[in-house]
Backbone as ProteinMPNN parsed JSONL, in Angstrom:
{"seq_chain_A": "MHALIALAAEEPHAELFLPTWAFPLIVAAAFVVLGFVSWSFRDVANRHADREPFPADPHDHADEHH", "coords_chain_A": {"N_chain_A": [[-10.79, -58.026, -33.721], [-12.777, -57.708, -31.867], [-11.218, -57.69, -29.866], [-10.148, -55.155, -29.805], [-12.291, -53.525, -29.858], [-12.637, -53.889, -26.951], [-10.641, -53.55, -25.727], [-10.774, -50.543, -26.489], [-13.296, -49.949, -25.138], [-12.162, -49.994, -22.179], [-11.141, -47.68, -22.178], [-10.283, -44.925, -20.319], [-12.387, -42.104, -20.382], [-11.51, -38.956, -20.838], [-12.216, -36.145, -18.819], [-14.387, -33.266, -19.368], [-13.946, -30.035, -18.676], [-16.211, -28.402, -18.198], [-19.619, -28.717, -17.991], [-21.8, -30.649, -20.349], [-23.723, -29.633, -21.443], [-23.549, -26.592, -21.282], [-21.367, -25.97, -23.484], [-22.846, -25.911, -25.698], [-24.267, -23.404, -24.575], [-22.781, -21.106, -24.502], [-21.893, -20.86, -27.206], [-24.762, -20.111, -28.18], [-24.615, -17.677, -26.623], [-22.005, -16.37, -27.334], [-23.256, -15.785, -30.471], [-25.315, -14.239, -30.124], [-23.858, -12.0, -29.005], [-22.054, -11.287, -31.374], [-24.079, -10.741, -33.128], [-25.52, -8.498, -32.002], [-23.296, -6.82, -31.94], [-23.512, -6.562, -35.016], [-25.649, -5.634, -35.257], [-25.31, -2.968, -34.181], [-24.198, -1.848, -36.369], [-25.814, -0.612, -37.93], [-27.131, 1.783, -40.02], [-25.099, 2.722, -40.301], [-24.098, 4.699, -42.56], [-25.681, 6.288, -42.966], [-24.725, 8.188, -41.573], [-23.108, 10.062, -42.382], [-23.708, 12.135, -43.856], [-23.309, 14.838, -44.084], [-21.05, 14.659, -45.979], [-20.39, 14.637, -49.595], [-21.818, 13.54, -52.216], [-21.019, 10.611, -54.43], [-19.626, 11.006, -57.565], [-21.721, 10.8, -60.633], [-20.986, 9.064, -62.552], [-17.883, 7.821, -62.163], [-15.704, 7.92, -63.911], [-15.754, 10.216, -65.061], [-13.915, 13.091, -66.238], [-14.63, 15.635, -66.645], [-14.575, 18.449, -65.548], [-11.978, 18.426, -64.808], [-8.561, 20.081, -65.47], [-6.089, 19.846, -68.409]], "CA_chain_A": [[-11.682, -57.022, -33.792], [-13.335, -58.091, -30.5], [-10.05, -57.496, -28.691], [-9.911, -54.335, -30.371], [-13.185, -53.014, -29.197], [-12.832, -54.157, -25.645], [-9.785, -52.181, -25.24], [-11.705, -48.879, -26.505], [-14.093, -49.525, -24.35], [-11.72, -50.02, -21.223], [-10.085, -46.609, -22.067], [-10.836, -43.801, -19.415], [-12.997, -40.94, -20.875], [-11.053, -37.33, -20.028], [-13.26, -35.237, -18.159], [-14.547, -32.289, -19.426], [-13.895, -28.914, -17.716], [-17.823, -27.715, -17.938], [-20.973, -29.543, -18.192], [-21.803, -30.354, -22.175], [-25.038, -28.449, -21.799], [-22.708, -25.319, -21.352], [-20.816, -25.714, -24.634], [-23.976, -24.491, -26.685], [-24.758, -21.944, -24.094], [-21.554, -20.581, -24.468], [-21.971, -20.564, -28.477], [-25.297, -18.98, -28.345], [-24.133, -16.466, -25.965], [-21.341, -15.673, -28.616], [-23.779, -15.478, -31.717], [-26.14, -12.847, -29.595], [-23.392, -10.952, -28.804], [-21.819, -10.999, -32.38], [-25.472, -10.216, -33.647], [-26.016, -7.32, -31.4], [-22.289, -5.989, -32.794], [-23.432, -6.417, -36.294], [-26.868, -4.704, -35.403], [-25.006, -1.757, -33.677], [-23.741, -0.595, -37.025], [-26.558, -0.15, -39.035], [-27.336, 3.022, -40.881], [-23.706, 3.912, -40.472], [-23.811, 4.977, -43.759], [-26.507, 7.874, -43.125], [-24.427, 9.258, -40.198], [-21.941, 11.14, -42.612], [-24.686, 13.029, -45.079], [-22.283, 15.982, -44.945], [-19.873, 14.425, -47.069], [-20.583, 14.962, -51.014], [-21.984, 12.021, -52.818], [-20.093, 9.936, -55.077], [-20.241, 11.468, -58.983], [-22.453, 9.322, -61.161], [-19.305, 8.5, -63.1], [-16.263, 7.975, -61.568], [-14.478, 8.448, -64.808], [-15.998, 11.434, -65.962], [-12.968, 14.055, -65.842], [-14.812, 17.248, -67.613], [-13.805, 19.206, -64.862], [-10.49, 18.644, -64.738], [-7.789, 20.666, -66.803], [-5.025, 19.439, -68.355]], "C_chain_A": [[-12.122, -56.995, -32.479], [-12.294, -57.489, -29.313], [-9.84, -56.086, -28.967], [-10.873, -53.034, -29.811], [-13.175, -53.185, -27.746], [-11.783, -53.109, -25.19], [-10.054, -50.546, -25.355], [-12.181, -48.918, -25.756], [-13.555, -49.355, -22.65], [-10.975, -48.606, -21.133], [-10.881, -45.532, -21.268], [-11.096, -42.292, -20.166], [-12.241, -39.806, -20.254], [-12.322, -36.747, -20.106], [-13.081, -34.028, -18.757], [-14.453, -30.914, -18.325], [-15.34, -28.15, -17.449], [-18.385, -29.109, -18.249], [-20.902, -29.466, -19.886], [-22.85, -29.533, -22.505], [-24.604, -26.997, -21.968], [-21.873, -25.179, -22.621], [-21.707, -24.998, -25.338], [-24.563, -23.232, -26.274], [-23.689, -21.201, -24.422], [-21.147, -20.117, -26.267], [-22.996, -19.8, -29.068], [-25.447, -17.997, -28.085], [-22.909, -15.477, -27.171], [-22.238, -15.322, -29.587], [-24.722, -14.675, -31.324], [-25.075, -11.937, -29.545], [-22.932, -10.175, -30.356], [-23.025, -10.369, -33.555], [-25.998, -8.923, -33.233], [-24.437, -6.095, -32.014], [-22.995, -5.672, -34.002], [-25.054, -5.254, -36.142], [-26.613, -3.249, -34.714], [-24.588, -0.628, -34.374], [-24.627, -0.547, -37.897], [-26.776, 1.203, -39.124], [-26.264, 3.463, -40.325], [-23.641, 4.728, -41.86], [-24.277, 6.506, -44.046], [-26.256, 9.134, -42.069], [-23.44, 10.103, -40.801], [-22.737, 11.396, -43.72], [-23.928, 14.234, -45.186], [-21.299, 15.865, -45.797], [-20.553, 14.455, -48.455], [-20.795, 13.754, -51.51], [-21.12, 11.816, -53.987], [-20.588, 10.609, -56.409], [-21.051, 10.246, -59.677], [-21.703, 8.657, -61.902], [-18.098, 8.99, -63.026], [-15.212, 8.435, -62.519], [-14.811, 9.696, -65.775], [-14.637, 12.726, -65.471], [-13.431, 15.398, -66.69], [-14.428, 18.502, -66.442], [-12.631, 19.222, -64.427], [-9.611, 19.248, -65.63], [-6.422, 20.198, -67.04], [-4.206, 20.196, -68.816]], "O_chain_A": [[-11.717, -56.001, -31.875], [-12.56, -56.996, -28.217], [-9.111, -55.653, -28.075], [-10.463, -51.931, -29.449], [-13.938, -52.367, -27.232], [-11.98, -52.112, -24.495], [-9.694, -49.632, -24.613], [-11.923, -47.96, -25.028], [-14.274, -48.742, -21.862], [-10.273, -48.357, -20.153], [-12.052, -45.292, -21.564], [-10.194, -41.507, -20.457], [-12.362, -39.714, -19.033], [-13.193, -36.763, -20.976], [-11.952, -33.542, -18.823], [-14.957, -30.984, -17.204], [-15.47, -27.364, -16.51], [-17.867, -30.168, -18.6], [-20.278, -28.653, -20.569], [-22.963, -28.862, -23.531], [-25.229, -26.251, -22.721], [-21.643, -23.99, -22.847], [-21.59, -23.807, -25.626], [-25.095, -22.342, -26.937], [-24.209, -20.146, -24.786], [-20.315, -19.257, -26.556], [-22.803, -19.039, -30.016], [-26.121, -17.198, -28.736], [-23.01, -14.335, -27.621], [-22.082, -14.11, -29.738], [-25.233, -14.155, -32.316], [-25.342, -10.882, -30.12], [-23.21, -9.01, -30.641], [-22.794, -9.705, -34.565], [-26.791, -8.286, -33.927], [-24.549, -4.924, -32.376], [-23.173, -4.466, -34.174], [-25.33, -4.311, -36.883], [-27.53, -2.429, -34.665], [-24.472, 0.555, -34.054], [-24.114, -0.391, -39.005], [-26.549, 1.831, -38.09], [-26.304, 4.579, -39.808], [-22.728, 5.553, -41.865], [-23.829, 7.424, -44.733], [-26.825, 10.184, -41.77], [-22.834, 10.881, -40.064], [-22.389, 10.766, -44.719], [-23.83, 14.743, -46.303], [-20.724, 16.815, -46.326], [-21.731, 14.172, -48.242], [-19.983, 12.86, -51.268], [-20.531, 12.767, -54.501], [-21.796, 10.819, -56.517], [-21.019, 9.061, -59.348], [-21.832, 7.434, -61.848], [-17.471, 9.953, -63.467], [-14.196, 9.074, -62.247], [-14.312, 10.028, -66.85], [-14.591, 13.126, -64.308], [-12.617, 16.085, -67.307], [-13.919, 19.526, -66.898], [-12.258, 20.081, -63.627], [-9.865, 18.946, -66.796], [-5.617, 20.116, -66.113], [-3.015, 19.886, -68.825]]}, "name": "protein", "num_of_chains": 1, "seq": "MHALIALAAEEPHAELFLPTWAFPLIVAAAFVVLGFVSWSFRDVANRHADREPFPADPHDHADEHH"}
């Protein structure tokens, strides 16, 4: 068991292409960007006020003639 730990300790570690502090910074920036995208779609339903409102009962066919 000690030989396995010694072999694992001797294995060289792979270098990251960015410093370790950059990864959470990128994730935080992506979270802010996605939050801004969500925020930009606020009140979208009220932009379509010219459309007719939905009927109270969608299964009400009183105005249709058979």
